[in-house]
N, CA, C and O atoms as CSV, one atom per row, in Angstrom:
chain,resi,resn,atom,element,x,y,z
A,1,ASP,N,N,8.454,-6.730,-12.067
A,1,ASP,CA,C,8.229,-6.354,-10.676
A,1,ASP,C,C,7.312,-7.380,-10.017
A,1,ASP,O,O,6.476,-8.006,-10.668
A,2,LEU,N,N,7.495,-7.532,-8.714
A,2,LEU,CA,C,6.682,-8.437,-7.917
A,2,LEU,C,C,6.048,-7.626,-6.792
A,2,LEU,O,O,6.745,-6.929,-6.055
A,3,TYR,N,N,4.735,-7.716,-6.663
A,3,TYR,CA,C,4.018,-7.024,-5.599
A,3,TYR,C,C,3.585,-8.056,-4.567
A,3,TYR,O,O,2.976,-9.069,-4.909
A,4,ILE,N,N,3.902,-7.792,-3.303
A,4,ILE,CA,C,3.587,-8.730,-2.231
A,4,ILE,C,C,2.649,-8.057,-1.244
A,4,ILE,O,O,2.945,-6.984,-0.717
A,5,SER,N,N,1.505,-8.706,-0.999
A,5,SER,CA,C,0.614,-8.206,0.038
A,5,SER,C,C,0.940,-8.958,1.322
A,5,SER,O,O,0.945,-10.189,1.346
A,6,ASN,N,N,1.208,-8.222,2.371
A,6,ASN,CA,C,1.564,-8.780,3.668
A,6,ASN,C,C,0.284,-8.918,4.478
A,6,ASN,O,O,-0.240,-7.932,4.996
A,7,TYR,N,N,-0.213,-10.134,4.585
A,7,TYR,CA,C,-1.501,-10.425,5.226
A,7,TYR,C,C,-1.573,-9.895,6.655
A,7,TYR,O,O,-2.507,-9.173,7.003
A,8,ASP,N,N,-0.605,-10.246,7.473
A,8,ASP,CA,C,-0.617,-9.801,8.871
A,8,ASP,C,C,-0.029,-8.408,9.049
A,8,ASP,O,O,-0.305,-7.750,10.053
A,9,GLY,N,N,0.772,-7.948,8.101
A,9,GLY,CA,C,1.405,-6.637,8.203
A,9,GLY,C,C,0.580,-5.527,7.596
A,9,GLY,O,O,0.924,-4.353,7.734
A,10,HIS,N,N,-0.537,-5.885,6.905
A,10,HIS,CA,C,-1.471,-4.907,6.353
A,10,HIS,C,C,-0.774,-3.907,5.435
A,10,HIS,O,O,-0.974,-2.698,5.550
A,11,SER,N,N,0.044,-4.425,4.525
A,11,SER,CA,C,0.784,-3.537,3.633
A,11,SER,C,C,1.068,-4.224,2.301
A,11,SER,O,O,0.876,-5.431,2.158
A,12,ILE,N,N,1.525,-3.442,1.336
A,12,ILE,CA,C,1.922,-3.951,0.029
A,12,ILE,C,C,3.331,-3.454,-0.260
A,12,ILE,O,O,3.635,-2.273,-0.091
A,13,THR,N,N,4.188,-4.376,-0.699
A,13,THR,CA,C,5.580,-4.068,-1.013
A,13,THR,C,C,5.865,-4.451,-2.455
A,13,THR,O,O,5.391,-5.481,-2.934
A,14,LYS,N,N,6.639,-3.627,-3.148
A,14,LYS,CA,C,7.035,-3.886,-4.534
A,14,LYS,C,C,8.505,-4.277,-4.553
A,14,LYS,O,O,9.346,-3.581,-3.985
A,15,TRP,N,N,8.816,-5.402,-5.213
A,15,TRP,CA,C,10.193,-5.876,-5.348
A,15,TRP,C,C,10.577,-5.890,-6.814
A,15,TRP,O,O,9.815,-6.363,-7.657
A,16,LYS,N,N,11.748,-5.375,-7.117
A,16,LYS,CA,C,12.302,-5.457,-8.468
A,16,LYS,C,C,13.261,-6.641,-8.508
A,16,LYS,O,O,13.991,-6.888,-7.548
A,17,ILE,N,N,13.258,-7.364,-9.606
A,17,ILE,CA,C,14.114,-8.531,-9.767
A,17,ILE,C,C,15.575,-8.135,-9.595
A,17,ILE,O,O,16.044,-7.169,-10.198
A,18,GLY,N,N,16.285,-8.891,-8.769
A,18,GLY,CA,C,17.698,-8.648,-8.533
A,18,GLY,C,C,17.999,-7.728,-7.365
A,18,GLY,O,O,19.148,-7.642,-6.932
A,19,GLU,N,N,16.989,-7.035,-6.842
A,19,GLU,CA,C,17.227,-6.131,-5.718
A,19,GLU,C,C,17.122,-6.876,-4.398
A,19,GLU,O,O,16.451,-7.904,-4.310
A,20,THR,N,N,17.784,-6.360,-3.378
A,20,THR,CA,C,17.795,-7.013,-2.072
A,20,THR,C,C,16.798,-6.412,-1.094
A,20,THR,O,O,16.633,-6.924,0.014
A,21,GLN,N,N,16.128,-5.327,-1.489
A,21,GLN,CA,C,15.108,-4.702,-0.650
A,21,GLN,C,C,13.908,-4.345,-1.499
A,21,GLN,O,O,14.034,-3.991,-2.671
A,22,GLY,N,N,12.730,-4.447,-0.878
A,22,GLY,CA,C,11.515,-4.034,-1.546
A,22,GLY,C,C,11.176,-2.594,-1.212
A,22,GLY,O,O,11.726,-2.012,-0.277
A,23,ALA,N,N,10.262,-2.024,-1.988
A,23,ALA,CA,C,9.805,-0.652,-1.751
A,23,ALA,C,C,8.389,-0.695,-1.185
A,23,ALA,O,O,7.503,-1.333,-1.754
A,24,PHE,N,N,8.185,-0.014,-0.065
A,24,PHE,CA,C,6.868,0.074,0.556
A,24,PHE,C,C,5.929,0.830,-0.379
A,24,PHE,O,O,6.245,1.944,-0.799
A,25,ILE,N,N,4.781,0.242,-0.711
A,25,ILE,CA,C,3.837,0.857,-1.644
A,25,ILE,C,C,2.613,1.428,-0.919
A,25,ILE,O,O,2.242,2.580,-1.143
A,26,ALA,N,N,1.989,0.630,-0.056
A,26,ALA,CA,C,0.757,1.075,0.588
A,26,ALA,C,C,0.519,0.299,1.872
A,26,ALA,O,O,1.094,-0.766,2.095
A,27,GLY,N,N,-0.346,0.862,2.712
A,27,GLY,CA,C,-0.725,0.198,3.945
A,27,GLY,C,C,-0.077,0.833,5.151
A,27,GLY,O,O,0.538,1.896,5.067
A,28,THR,N,N,-0.226,0.163,6.269
A,28,THR,CA,C,0.298,0.659,7.532
A,28,THR,C,C,0.379,-0.482,8.520
A,28,THR,O,O,-0.201,-1.545,8.295
A,29,VAL,N,N,1.074,-0.278,9.585
A,29,VAL,CA,C,1.108,-1.266,10.656
A,29,VAL,C,C,-0.138,-1.081,11.501
A,29,VAL,O,O,-0.467,0.050,11.861
A,30,GLY,N,N,-0.830,-2.143,11.825
A,30,GLY,CA,C,-2.030,-2.071,12.642
A,30,GLY,C,C,-3.291,-2.189,11.815
A,30,GLY,O,O,-3.235,-2.289,10.589
A,31,GLN,N,N,-4.427,-2.177,12.488
A,31,GLN,CA,C,-5.696,-2.427,11.821
A,31,GLN,C,C,-6.630,-1.224,11.786
A,31,GLN,O,O,-7.683,-1.307,11.154
A,32,ASN,N,N,-6.300,-0.126,12.423
A,32,ASN,CA,C,-7.262,0.961,12.573
A,32,ASN,C,C,-6.952,2.212,11.769
A,32,ASN,O,O,-7.585,3.244,11.989
A,33,ALA,N,N,-6.014,2.157,10.857
A,33,ALA,CA,C,-5.678,3.336,10.060
A,33,ALA,C,C,-6.544,3.405,8.806
A,33,ALA,O,O,-7.028,2.379,8.327
A,34,ILE,N,N,-6.739,4.596,8.280
A,34,ILE,CA,C,-7.580,4.784,7.105
A,34,ILE,C,C,-6.970,4.165,5.847
A,34,ILE,O,O,-7.701,3.790,4.930
A,35,ASN,N,N,-5.648,4.056,5.792
A,35,ASN,CA,C,-4.988,3.522,4.603
A,35,ASN,C,C,-4.567,2.067,4.779
A,35,ASN,O,O,-3.612,1.618,4.145
A,36,LYS,N,N,-5.263,1.336,5.624
A,36,LYS,CA,C,-4.900,-0.050,5.906
A,36,LYS,C,C,-5.304,-0.974,4.762
A,36,LYS,O,O,-6.191,-0.662,3.968
A,37,PHE,N,N,-4.635,-2.107,4.700
A,37,PHE,CA,C,-5.031,-3.210,3.843
A,37,PHE,C,C,-5.215,-4.397,4.775
A,37,PHE,O,O,-4.353,-5.272,4.861
A,38,TRP,N,N,-6.321,-4.419,5.458
A,38,TRP,CA,C,-6.553,-5.412,6.496
A,38,TRP,C,C,-6.915,-6.745,5.879
A,38,TRP,O,O,-7.926,-6.853,5.185
A,39,PHE,N,N,-6.095,-7.770,6.123
A,39,PHE,CA,C,-6.261,-9.119,5.597
A,39,PHE,C,C,-6.374,-9.117,4.083
A,39,PHE,O,O,-7.299,-9.706,3.524
A,40,SER,N,N,-5.442,-8.463,3.426
A,40,SER,CA,C,-5.426,-8.415,1.964
A,40,SER,C,C,-5.072,-9.782,1.396
A,40,SER,O,O,-4.352,-10.557,2.025
A,41,SER,N,N,-5.578,-10.069,0.213
A,41,SER,CA,C,-5.286,-11.344,-0.448
A,41,SER,C,C,-5.409,-11.147,-1.947
A,41,SER,O,O,-5.891,-10.114,-2.410
A,42,THR,N,N,-4.972,-12.143,-2.700
A,42,THR,CA,C,-5.045,-12.041,-4.157
A,42,THR,C,C,-6.365,-12.534,-4.670
A,42,THR,O,O,-6.602,-12.521,-5.878
């Protein structure tokens, strides 16, 4: 599995090898939500 943190999208997506879509794991759109990942990085 590959986990991608979306820096500007404030979210984390999980991708399985060979699949054409990822699965939303965490975060939200915007910067003011309680479950945000604001400027996430590795």
